[in-house]
NUMIMI-963862 format. One record per atom (N, C-alpha, C): atom name; residue number from 0; x, y, z; chain. Coordinates in steps of 0.05 Angstrom, whole numbers. Layout:
<dotors>
  atomo  num    east   north      up  cadena
     CA  NUM       X       Y       Z       A
...
</dotors>
This chain:
<dotors>
  atomo  num    east   north      up  cadena
      N    0     331    -884    1534       A
     CA    0     331    -881    1505       A
      C    0     357    -879    1494       A
      N    1     358    -893    1473       A
     CA    1     389    -891    1457       A
      C    1     388    -868    1434       A
      N    2     408    -849    1436       A
     CA    2     406    -830    1413       A
      C    2     438    -830    1409       A
      N    3     443    -822    1384       A
     CA    3     473    -821    1375       A
      C    3     477    -790    1371       A
      N    4     500    -785    1360       A
     CA    4     504    -756    1352       A
      C    4     486    -749    1329       A
      N    5     483    -721    1328       A
     CA    5     464    -707    1306       A
      C    5     467    -721    1278       A
      N    6     493    -728    1274       A
     CA    6     499    -738    1246       A
      C    6     487    -764    1240       A
      N    7     477    -776    1261       A
     CA    7     463    -803    1257       A
      C    7     432    -799    1255       A
      N    8     424    -779    1259       A
     CA    8     392    -774    1262       A
      C    8     381    -770    1235       A
      N    9     362    -783    1230       A
     CA    9     346    -780    1204       A
      C    9     313    -776    1213       A
      N   10     305    -755    1203       A
     CA   10     277    -750    1210       A
      C   10     263    -738    1186       A
      N   11     238    -742    1185       A
     CA   11     220    -735    1163       A
      C   11     218    -706    1153       A
      N   12     217    -702    1129       A
     CA   12     220    -671    1120       A
      C   12     200    -653    1130       A
      N   13     175    -665    1141       A
     CA   13     158    -646    1152       A
      C   13     170    -635    1178       A
      N   14     191    -641    1192       A
     CA   14     204    -634    1212       A
      C   14     225    -612    1208       A
      N   15     230    -603    1181       A
     CA   15     253    -591    1175       A
      C   15     248    -560    1185       A
      N   16     226    -555    1198       A
     CA   16     223    -526    1208       A
      C   16     239    -524    1236       A
      N   17     245    -552    1247       A
     CA   17     267    -547    1270       A
      C   17     294    -540    1261       A
      N   18     301    -518    1268       A
     CA   18     327    -505    1259       A
      C   18     348    -506    1282       A
      N   19     374    -509    1279       A
     CA   19     394    -505    1298       A
      C   19     390    -481    1316       A
      N   20     391    -480    1340       A
     CA   20     392    -458    1357       A
      C   20     421    -444    1359       A
      N   21     426    -427    1347       A
     CA   21     454    -414    1345       A
      C   21     462    -403    1375       A
      N   22     442    -398    1388       A
     CA   22     448    -383    1417       A
      C   22     443    -406    1438       A
      N   23     443    -432    1433       A
     CA   23     437    -454    1455       A
      C   23     458    -454    1472       A
      N   24     484    -445    1468       A
     CA   24     504    -445    1485       A
      C   24     501    -425    1507       A
      N   25     481    -408    1504       A
     CA   25     478    -390    1527       A
      C   25     458    -398    1547       A
      N   26     447    -423    1541       A
     CA   26     426    -437    1561       A
      C   26     441    -448    1586       A
      N   27     420    -447    1605       A
     CA   27     437    -461    1629       A
      C   27     436    -490    1626       A
      N   28     419    -503    1609       A
     CA   28     419    -531    1606       A
      C   28     416    -537    1575       A
      N   29     425    -559    1571       A
     CA   29     426    -570    1541       A
      C   29     439    -550    1523       A
      N   30     462    -542    1530       A
     CA   30     475    -521    1511       A
      C   30     486    -532    1488       A
      N   31     490    -558    1484       A
     CA   31     502    -568    1460       A
      C   31     480    -569    1438       A
      N   32     488    -563    1416       A
     CA   32     465    -557    1392       A
      C   32     448    -581    1387       A
      N   33     459    -609    1387       A
     CA   33     446    -630    1381       A
      C   33     427    -636    1404       A
      N   34     434    -632    1430       A
     CA   34     420    -639    1452       A
      C   34     393    -621    1454       A
      N   35     401    -595    1447       A
     CA   35     380    -572    1444       A
      C   35     361    -578    1425       A
      N   36     367    -587    1402       A
     CA   36     348    -598    1380       A
      C   36     329    -618    1390       A
      N   37     345    -643    1399       A
     CA   37     326    -667    1405       A
      C   37     307    -657    1427       A
      N   38     315    -643    1446       A
     CA   38     297    -636    1469       A
      C   38     276    -620    1458       A
      N   39     279    -600    1442       A
     CA   39     256    -587    1433       A
      C   39     236    -605    1416       A
      N   40     248    -621    1402       A
     CA   40     232    -644    1387       A
      C   40     216    -661    1406       A
      N   41     224    -670    1428       A
     CA   41     214    -683    1446       A
      C   41     190    -669    1460       A
      N   42     196    -644    1470       A
     CA   42     177    -628    1480       A
      C   42     151    -624    1466       A
      N   43     152    -626    1441       A
     CA   43     129    -622    1423       A
      C   43     116    -650    1415       A
      N   44     128    -672    1423       A
     CA   44     117    -700    1422       A
      C   44     125    -714    1396       A
      N   45     148    -704    1385       A
     CA   45     162    -722    1363       A
      C   45     172    -747    1373       A
      N   46     164    -768    1362       A
     CA   46     171    -795    1372       A
      C   46     199    -802    1356       A
      N   47     215    -817    1370       A
     CA   47     240    -824    1363       A
      C   47     243    -855    1367       A
      N   48     263    -864    1350       A
     CA   48     267    -898    1351       A
      C   48     298    -898    1347       A
      N   49     304    -925    1349       A
     CA   49     333    -930    1346       A
      C   49     336    -952    1329       A
      N   50     356    -949    1311       A
     CA   50     361    -970    1291       A
      C   50     390    -984    1296       A
      N   51     393   -1005    1291       A
     CA   51     421   -1020    1290       A
      C   51     435   -1015    1266       A
      N   52     426   -1004    1246       A
     CA   52     438    -998    1223       A
      C   52     456    -974    1227       A
      N   53     483    -977    1218       A
     CA   53     500    -958    1217       A
      C   53     495    -936    1196       A
      N   54     495    -911    1208       A
     CA   54     486    -889    1188       A
      C   54     506    -870    1182       A
      N   55     530    -871    1197       A
     CA   55     551    -851    1197       A
      C   55     575    -865    1213       A
      N   56     601    -865    1201       A
     CA   56     624    -872    1213       A
      C   56     645    -848    1216       A
      N   57     649    -837    1238       A
     CA   57     664    -814    1242       A
      C   57     692    -822    1250       A
      N   58     713    -806    1244       A
     CA   58     738    -812    1252       A
      C   58     742    -793    1277       A
      N   59     766    -805    1292       A
     CA   59     770    -784    1316       A
      C   59     788    -764    1308       A
      N   60     784    -738    1319       A
     CA   60     799    -714    1312       A
      C   60     828    -718    1320       A
      N   61     844    -703    1309       A
     CA   61     874    -709    1311       A
      C   61     879    -707    1341       A
      N   62     895    -726    1349       A
     CA   62     908    -730    1374       A
      C   62     884    -741    1392       A
      N   63     864    -751    1386       A
     CA   63     843    -768    1399       A
      C   63     842    -795    1389       A
      N   64     836    -815    1408       A
     CA   64     833    -839    1400       A
      C   64     802    -847    1395       A
      N   65     786    -834    1407       A
     CA   65     758    -843    1410       A
      C   65     742    -817    1396       A
      N   66     718    -824    1389       A
     CA   66     697    -804    1386       A
      C   66     671    -808    1403       A
      N   67     656    -786    1399       A
     CA   67     630    -788    1411       A
      C   67     627    -796    1441       A
      N   68     608    -810    1451       A
     CA   68     604    -818    1480       A
      C   68     629    -834    1488       A
      N   69     643    -848    1471       A
     CA   69     664    -864    1482       A
      C   69     686    -841    1489       A
      N   70     692    -822    1472       A
     CA   70     711    -804    1481       A
      C   70     700    -788    1508       A
      N   71     676    -782    1508       A
     CA   71     666    -769    1532       A
      C   71     672    -786    1558       A
      N   72     665    -811    1555       A
     CA   72     667    -826    1579       A
      C   72     700    -832    1589       A
      N   73     716    -832    1567       A
     CA   73     745    -834    1573       A
      C   73     756    -806    1582       A
      N   74     744    -786    1576       A
     CA   74     755    -759    1583       A
      C   74     735    -745    1602       A
      N   75     718    -757    1618       A
     CA   75     695    -743    1631       A
      C   75     706    -722    1649       A
      N   76     724    -725    1664       A
     CA   76     732    -707    1685       A
      C   76     747    -681    1670       A
      N   77     762    -687    1647       A
     CA   77     775    -664    1632       A
      C   77     752    -646    1623       A
      N   78     733    -662    1609       A
     CA   78     716    -643    1596       A
      C   78     696    -628    1618       A
      N   79     692    -638    1639       A
     CA   79     674    -626    1659       A
      C   79     692    -602    1671       A
      N   80     715    -607    1675       A
     CA   80     735    -584    1682       A
      C   80     734    -560    1663       A
      N   81     739    -569    1637       A
     CA   81     741    -550    1618       A
      C   81     720    -530    1611       A
      N   82     692    -544    1616       A
     CA   82     670    -525    1617       A
      C   82     657    -517    1643       A
      N   83     674    -520    1662       A
     CA   83     667    -512    1690       A
      C   83     639    -522    1696       A
      N   84     635    -549    1693       A
     CA   84     611    -561    1699       A
      C   84     612    -576    1727       A
</dotors>
């Protein structure tokens, strides 16, 4: 399944009861807020789809060349080491 960062997700207003879990970083898995949110939605049967329409264009943070999954793929070992994964 294709999913983007949480800034690219659009969902119906009746799902607004799904709130960010401020303590998701304490979990053993899915510590990242957006991963935690989408996992909880999937567990209760929320259907997701993908669109080719651009819904957000984010710029890299200072001193970075890429964002999102491209940044992760280019810096995978650094990130794994940083978070002791």
